[in-house]
C-alpha positions in Angstrom: 47.5 19.2 -25.6 44.0 18.5 -26.1 44.7 14.8 -24.4 46.7 16.1 -21.4 43.9 19.4 -21.0 41.2 16.3 -21.0 43.2 13.8 -18.8 44.1 16.7 -16.2 40.7 17.5 -15.7 39.5 13.9 -15.1 41.7 13.9 -12.6 41.3 16.9 -10.9 37.5 16.0 -10.8 38.0 12.9 -9.4 40.7 14.3 -6.8 38.7 17.0 -6.0 35.5 15.0 -4.9 37.5 12.6 -3.0 39.0 15.7 -0.9 36.0 17.5 -0.8 34.1 14.5 0.8 37.0 13.7 3.1 36.8 17.2 4.6 33.1 17.6 4.7 32.7 14.1 6.6 35.6 15.2 9.1 33.5 18.3 9.4 30.2 16.8 9.9 31.7 14.9 12.5 33.5 17.6 14.3 29.8 19.4 15.0 28.3 15.7 15.7 26.0 15.1 13.1 24.6 11.6 13.0 26.1 9.2 10.5 22.3 9.5 8.5 22.6 13.0 7.6 26.5 12.3 7.0 25.8 9.7 4.3 22.4 11.4 2.8 24.3 14.6 2.2 27.9 14.3 1.8 28.5 11.1 0.4 25.6 11.7 -2.3 27.1 15.2 -3.2 30.3 13.7 -3.3 29.7 10.9 -5.7 27.7 13.8 -7.9 30.0 16.7 -7.6 32.0 16.0 -10.8 28.6 15.6 -13.1 27.5 19.1 -10.9 30.6 20.8 -11.4 31.0 19.8 -15.3 27.1 20.8 -15.6 27.6 24.2 -14.1 30.9 24.9 -16.1 29.6 23.4 -19.4 26.2 25.7 -18.9 28.0 28.9 -18.6 30.6 28.1 -21.2 27.5 27.9 -23.8 27.5 24.1 -24.5 24.6 23.0 -22.8 24.3 19.7 -25.1 27.2 18.6 -23.1 25.3 19.1 -19.8 22.6 17.3 -20.6 24.7 14.2 -22.5 26.8 14.2 -19.1 23.1 13.4 -17.5 21.7 11.0 -19.6 25.3 9.3 -19.9 26.0 8.7 -16.6 22.9 7.4 -15.8 23.5 5.0 -18.4 27.0 4.2 -17.3 26.1 3.9 -13.6 23.9 0.8 -14.6 25.2 -0.6 -17.5 28.8 0.2 -16.8 29.0 -0.2 -12.8 26.6 -2.5 -11.7 27.1 -4.5 -14.9 30.9 -4.5 -14.5 31.0 -4.9 -11.0 28.6 -7.9 -10.9 30.4 -9.9 -13.3 33.4 -9.7 -10.9 31.4 -10.6 -8.0 27.4 -10.9 -7.6 26.0 -7.9 -6.0 23.4 -8.2 -2.8 20.2 -5.7 -3.1 19.0 -4.4 -0.2 15.4 -4.8 0.2 14.6 -1.4 1.1 16.4 0.0 -2.5 13.8 -2.4 -4.3 10.7 -1.0 -2.1 11.7 2.7 -2.5 14.9 3.9 -4.3 14.5 2.2 -7.4 10.7 2.9 -7.8 11.8 6.7 -7.2 14.6 6.4 -9.8 12.4 5.0 -12.7 9.9 7.8 -11.7 12.5 10.6 -11.9 13.6 8.9 -15.2 10.4 9.1 -16.7 9.6 12.6 -15.6 12.8 13.8 -17.3 11.7 12.1 -20.2 7.8 14.0 -19.9 9.5 17.0 -19.6 12.1 17.0 -22.5 9.4 16.3 -25.0 8.8 20.0 -25.8 12.6 20.1 -27.0 14.2 22.1 -23.7 14.3 22.1 -19.8 13.0 25.3 -19.0 14.7 27.0 -15.7 10.8 26.3 -13.9 11.4 22.6 -14.7 14.9 22.5 -13.2 13.6 24.3 -10.1 10.4 21.8 -9.8 13.5 18.8 -10.1 15.4 20.6 -7.5 12.4 20.9 -5.4 11.8 17.1 -5.2 15.5 16.5 -3.8 14.2 18.1 -0.4 11.1 15.6 -0.5 13.3 12.9 -1.4 15.9 13.7 1.8 12.9 14.3 3.8 11.1 10.9 2.7 14.8 9.3 3.5 15.1 11.1 6.7 11.9 9.5 7.9 12.2 6.2 6.7 15.5 6.0 8.8 13.8 7.1 11.8 11.2 4.5 11.7 13.7 1.8 10.4 12.6 1.0 7.4 15.7 2.6 5.3 19.1 0.4 5.0 21.9 1.4 7.5 24.2 4.0 6.1 28.4 2.8 6.1 30.5 5.7 6.6 33.0 4.0 4.7 31.8 5.5 1.8 31.9 9.2 3.3 35.6 8.7 4.9 34.5 8.3 8.4 37.7 8.5 10.5 38.3 7.0 14.3 39.6 10.2 15.5 37.9 13.8 14.5 40.8 15.6 12.7 40.9 19.0 13.5 38.4 21.6 12.1 41.1 23.8 10.1 42.0 20.8 8.4 38.6 19.7 6.9 38.3 23.7 6.0 41.4 23.1 4.2 40.2 19.9 2.1 37.0 21.5 1.5 38.9 24.6 0.1 41.2 22.2 -1.9 38.1 20.0 -3.4 36.2 22.8 -4.6 39.6 24.2 -6.1 40.3 20.9 -7.8 36.5 20.8 -8.9 36.5 23.7 -10.7 39.3 23.7 -12.4 38.7 20.3 -13.4 35.3 20.9 -14.8 37.0 23.8 -17.1 39.7 21.5 -18.1 37.7 18.8 -18.7 35.1 20.6 -20.8 37.5 22.7 -22.5 39.1 19.3 -23.7 35.9 17.4 -24.6 35.2 20.9 -26.8 38.4 20.3 -28.6 38.3 16.8 -29.0 34.5 17.0 -30.8 35.7 20.0 -33.3 39.0 17.7 -33.8 37.1 14.3 -34.4 34.1 16.3 -36.0 31.7 14.5 -33.3 28.6 16.2 -31.6 29.1 18.0 -28.2 25.9 15.9 -27.4 28.1 12.6 -28.3 31.1 13.7 -26.3 28.8 14.6 -23.1 27.4 10.8 -23.6 30.5 9.2 -24.0 33.8 10.7 -22.7 32.6 13.5 -20.4 29.9 10.7 -18.9 32.2 7.5 -18.5 35.0 10.1 -16.8 32.8 11.7 -14.1 31.1 8.0 -13.3 34.7 6.8 -12.5 34.4 7.6 -9.0 31.3 5.8 -8.5 33.1 3.0 -10.5 35.7 2.7 -8.6 33.9 3.2 -5.1 31.5 -0.2 -6.4 34.4 -2.2 -7.4 36.3 -1.4 -4.2 33.1 -1.9 -1.8 32.0 -5.2 -3.8 35.1 -6.7 -3.5 35.6 -6.2 0.7 32.2 -7.6 0.9 29.8 -4.6 1.1 28.1 -5.2 -1.9 24.4 -3.8 -0.9 27.0 -0.4 -0.7 27.9 -1.0 -4.4 24.4 -0.6 -5.9 23.0 1.8 -3.3 26.0 4.0 -4.6 24.7 3.5 -8.1 21.1 4.0 -8.0 21.6 7.1 -4.8 24.1 8.7 -7.8 21.2 8.4 -10.6 18.9 9.8 -8.2 20.8 13.0 -7.5 22.0 13.4 -11.0 18.5 14.1 -12.1 17.4 16.1 -8.9 20.9 17.9 -8.1 22.9 17.9 -11.5 20.3 18.7 -13.9 18.2 20.4 -11.6 20.0 22.9 -9.5 22.5 23.8 -12.2 19.4 24.4 -14.5 18.0 26.6 -12.0 20.7 28.7 -11.7 22.2 28.9 -14.9 20.3 32.0 -16.6 19.1 30.0 -19.9 17.0 27.1 -20.5 18.7 23.6 -21.5 17.9 23.1 -25.2 17.5 19.3 -25.6 18.3 17.3 -29.2 15.7 15.3 -31.4 18.3 12.3 -31.0 18.4 12.6 -27.5 14.1 12.4 -27.2 14.1 9.9 -30.0 16.9 7.7 -28.6 18.8 8.7 -25.5 16.2 9.6 -22.8 14.2 6.5 -23.9 17.2 4.0 -23.7 17.9 5.8 -20.2 14.6 5.1 -18.9 14.4 1.4 -20.1 17.7 0.9 -18.3 16.3 2.2 -15.1 13.3 0.1 -15.2 15.4 -3.1 -16.2 16.9 -2.6 -12.8 13.8 -4.1 -11.5 13.8 -7.3 -12.8 17.5 -8.0 -12.1 17.7 -6.8 -8.8 14.1 -8.5 -7.7 15.9 -12.2 -8.7 16.7 -13.2 -5.1 17.6 -9.6 -4.2 21.1 -10.6 -6.5 22.6 -9.3 -9.6 24.0 -12.4 -11.0 27.1 -12.8 -13.3 25.1 -13.3 -16.3 23.0 -10.4 -16.1 26.1 -8.1 -15.4 27.3 -9.7 -18.7 24.3 -8.6 -20.4 24.2 -5.0 -18.7 27.9 -4.5 -19.5 27.3 -5.5 -23.2 24.7 -3.3 -23.9 26.9 -0.7 -22.3 29.5 -1.0 -25.3 26.6 -1.3 -27.6 25.3 1.6 -26.8 28.7 3.6 -26.6 29.3 2.3 -30.3 26.0 3.3 -31.5 26.4 6.8 -29.9 29.8 7.3 -32.4 28.2 5.7 -35.7 25.3 7.8 -35.0 27.9 10.8 -35.9 30.3 9.0 -37.9 28.4 6.3 -39.9 25.0 6.7 -40.0 24.1 3.5 -41.9 26.3 1.6 -39.8 23.8 3.4 -36.5 20.7 2.7 -38.6 21.3 -0.9 -39.1 22.1 -1.5 -34.9 19.0 0.1 -34.5 17.0 -1.9 -36.7 18.5 -5.1 -35.0 17.9 -3.7 -32.0 14.2 -2.9 -32.1 13.7 -5.9 -33.6 16.1 -8.8 -32.6 18.6 -7.9 -29.5 16.4 -5.2 -27.2 13.0 -8.0 -27.3 15.3 -10.5 -26.5 17.1 -8.7 -23.7 13.9 -7.9 -22.3 12.9 -11.6 -22.4 15.5 -12.8 -20.6 15.9 -9.9 -18.0 12.2 -9.4 -17.0 11.7 -13.7 -17.3 14.9 -14.4 -15.6 14.1 -11.9 -12.7 10.6 -12.3 -12.2 11.0 -16.7 -12.5 13.9 -16.5 -9.6 11.8 -14.0 -7.4 8.6 -16.4 -7.5 11.2 -19.4 -7.5 12.9 -17.6 -4.2 9.0 -16.4 -2.9 7.8 -20.4 -3.2 10.9 -21.9 -1.2 10.5 -19.3 1.9 6.6 -19.9 1.9 7.6 -23.7 1.6 10.1 -23.5 5.0 8.0 -21.1 7.1 
């Protein structure tokens, strides 16, 4: 029964998000909204809708650890799992504007979240501040697209159709999508709590692992499909944009709506949030080397995702194993990986720059 409830929640979440995006895209086209508006609003909300629904449901249900774990785990999974796994199959092209604006914003927001969490809680005023930054971010994107400095928005993500659908059908899609999100979030949170109680694992660990991976499935599917179809820059932009929306919308908006502050466990402040910040910062050298994420870099990212998931479980089930993993990570594996990523990334960048200067 627990497995069925959790699986059904996943299916409803993903299906509800897909239907909601389709309906909202069609409705936006019916009102002749621009492609940029549709892409920046509908697509961004659609990819973060599962996380947002789970966060609200877990918050109102009195499980704030799932809320925080979902955001942290999703942001880690988006980079290590989605970019890592996708680039193993197909090396990913990175749009220059992502490195110039979106990646620095993602890293900055990750650092800001870590700073706000140092006192052990995220109060409603801090959540409202994060939510207000969403307006600034969207305004900046609109300005850059208007000036022609931003990447073109591809509506293949937003479900653009050749012929506008009837408004009543779009409204029906939106309604069904919202119902699917609400029910899916409710069932998924209930199933996750039951799983945590059955295996004796904390709700934070469940949020970082099972819930985070499940709510990141839409981004994983979108990135793999986009990469295999040759739309490699879409795959990268999808991940970076989703991470930004997770902090500003999923955590910011939901935290401002919830009637209580969001508590943050010591383990998150000591391990999870710093790891999320390091993962975000690693996007700089990984993407900078020839504006491409190579297969060996993808393999490194995916390997660290597997290691982090294993550590999250071992920290509860076998603390001595987790301590050993932590020891070797800090002293051997971590520094070597950072050296390889930063060294390889910046070396490729300078070689490409030198090559371009010699040919110009």
